C-alpha positions in Angstrom: -81.9 55.8 10.9 -78.7 54.2 11.1 -76.3 54.7 14.0 -73.6 56.5 11.5 -76.6 58.7 10.2 -77.5 58.9 14.0 -74.2 60.7 15.3 -73.1 62.3 12.1 -76.7 64.3 13.1 -75.8 64.7 16.5 -72.1 66.0 16.0 -71.9 69.5 17.3 -70.1 71.9 15.1 -69.1 75.9 16.6 -70.8 78.4 14.9 -70.1 82.2 15.0 -72.7 82.8 17.4 -71.2 80.3 19.8 -67.8 81.7 19.4 -68.7 85.1 19.5 -70.0 83.8 23.2 -66.5 82.8 23.4 -64.8 85.6 23.3 -67.3 87.6 25.0 -66.1 85.6 27.9 -62.8 86.1 27.6 -62.6 89.6 27.3 -65.2 93.2 27.3 -63.7 93.9 24.0 -61.9 92.2 21.0 -58.7 92.8 21.2 -58.6 91.5 25.6 -60.8 88.9 24.3 -58.2 87.5 21.5 -54.8 88.2 23.5 -56.6 85.9 25.8 -58.3 83.1 23.6 -54.2 82.9 22.2 -53.0 82.9 25.6 -55.2 80.2 26.5 -54.5 78.1 23.6 -50.7 78.5 23.9 -51.4 77.4 27.9 -53.1 74.1 26.9 -50.7 73.2 24.2 -47.8 73.9 27.0 -50.2 71.0 29.3 -50.1 68.3 26.9 -47.0 68.8 25.6 -46.1 68.3 29.4 -47.8 65.1 29.5 -46.2 63.8 26.4 -49.2 63.8 24.0 -49.3 64.6 20.2 -51.0 66.4 18.4 -50.7 69.1 21.1 -52.6 71.4 18.8 -55.4 69.5 17.8 -56.0 68.5 21.1 -56.0 72.0 22.7 -58.8 73.3 20.0 -60.5 69.7 20.8 -60.5 71.7 24.2 -61.3 75.1 23.1 -64.5 73.4 20.8 -66.3 71.9 24.1 -65.9 75.1 26.3 -67.2 76.7 23.1 -70.3 74.0 23.6 -70.8 74.1 27.1 -70.9 78.3 26.6 -73.8 77.6 23.9 -75.3 75.1 26.3 -75.7 77.0 28.8 -73.7 76.0 31.5 -72.1 78.3 34.1 -68.3 77.6 33.7 -67.6 80.4 36.1 -63.5 81.5 35.3 -63.0 80.2 31.2 -59.6 79.1 31.8 -60.3 77.2 35.0 -62.8 75.2 32.9 -60.9 74.8 29.8 -57.9 73.2 31.9 -60.8 70.8 33.7 -61.7 69.8 30.7 -58.3 69.4 29.1 -57.6 66.9 32.4 -60.6 64.9 30.3 -59.0 64.8 27.3 -56.1 64.2 28.3 -57.4 61.1 30.3 -58.5 60.2 27.3 -55.4 59.6 25.2 -53.8 58.0 28.2 -56.9 55.6 28.1 -56.7 55.1 23.9 -53.3 54.3 23.8 -52.9 52.0 26.8 -55.9 50.1 24.9 -53.8 49.9 21.9 -50.2 49.0 24.1 -52.7 46.2 25.5 -53.7 45.0 22.6 -50.0 44.6 20.9 -46.9 44.3 23.3 -43.9 43.9 21.0 -42.2 46.2 18.4 -42.8 43.9 15.4 -46.5 44.4 14.8 -47.9 44.8 11.5 -44.5 43.4 10.5 -44.6 40.1 8.3 -42.7 37.0 10.0 -39.3 36.6 8.7 -39.5 33.6 6.4 -35.7 32.9 6.3 -32.2 33.4 8.5 -31.2 35.9 6.2 -35.1 37.9 6.6 -34.3 38.0 10.3 -30.8 39.1 10.1 -31.9 42.3 7.9 -34.8 42.7 10.3 -32.3 42.7 13.4 -30.2 45.3 11.3 -33.1 47.4 10.5 -34.2 47.8 14.0 -30.7 49.1 15.1 -30.7 51.2 12.6 -34.3 52.6 13.7 -33.1 52.4 17.4 -29.6 54.6 15.8 -31.9 57.4 14.6 -34.1 57.5 17.6 -33.2 60.6 20.3 -30.9 59.5 23.0 -33.4 60.3 25.6 -36.1 58.2 23.8 -33.5 55.6 23.0 -32.4 55.4 26.7 -36.0 55.1 28.1 -37.3 52.5 26.0 -34.5 50.7 27.2 -35.3 51.1 30.7 -39.1 50.5 30.3 -38.2 47.2 28.5 -35.2 46.0 30.0 -35.1 47.3 33.8 -31.9 47.1 36.2 -32.0 42.8 34.5 -32.0 41.7 37.6 -35.4 42.8 39.6 -39.2 42.6 39.2 -40.0 44.7 35.9 -43.1 46.5 37.5 -40.8 47.5 40.2 -38.3 49.1 38.1 -40.6 50.8 36.1 -42.0 52.4 39.0 -38.5 53.7 40.3 -38.0 54.7 36.8 -41.8 56.8 37.2 -40.0 58.1 40.2 -36.6 58.9 38.5 -37.9 61.0 35.9 -40.4 62.5 38.3 -43.6 61.9 36.0 -46.7 59.7 37.0 -46.6 55.9 35.4 -48.9 56.6 33.0 -47.4 59.6 31.5 -44.4 57.1 30.9 -46.4 54.2 29.7 -47.9 57.2 27.0 -44.4 58.4 26.0 -43.5 54.6 25.7 -46.1 54.2 23.2 -45.4 56.9 20.9 -42.1 56.3 20.8 -42.6 52.5 20.2 -45.1 53.3 17.5 -42.6 55.8 15.9 -39.9 52.7 15.6 -42.3 50.7 14.7 -42.9 52.6 11.6 -39.4 52.7 11.0 -39.1 49.3 10.8 -41.6 48.7 8.3 -40.2 50.8 5.6 -36.9 49.0 6.2 -39.0 45.8 6.2 -41.0 47.3 2.9 -36.9 48.2 1.3 -35.9 44.7 1.9 -38.7 43.1 -0.1 -37.9 44.9 -2.9 
């Protein structure tokens, strides 16, 4: 059997029975269980939002799916909420690792944008970048500048550690936020590049 077929064959999905098992774990009656489920989902969304992650609702649903699977497998979880937050930490780490791998493979703003063929192309490209930077929220633009330029005098790594301390965030969280800001900026610049080619 090809690897893709094996993967599809082993993919687990939530069933009605497994979902009912989760609700039973959350409350003794449907009203209580439903309220605790929604409260847990909101808490998970907030958890991922605080860590600067995109697609927070999807990530929250992923955690709930994994929790449901553990219950269906007969794992003794104790507190459903505490177990779910443990899963959330793993999911957040997975997302950080993915973004760091992507960032390591590409450290410049101009990714996937054709190289300019003339001075006028470069000028148009710089103008597009300036417009895109101006379109960012002020906090995002300031974070990007601080992250890449530092104080323009000292060691950039030291400056980034200092930035993380100033903001009260872990360096990995800062990198994650910068990654997503760069991705938005890059998409904006790609749109400007396409317009200038027309």
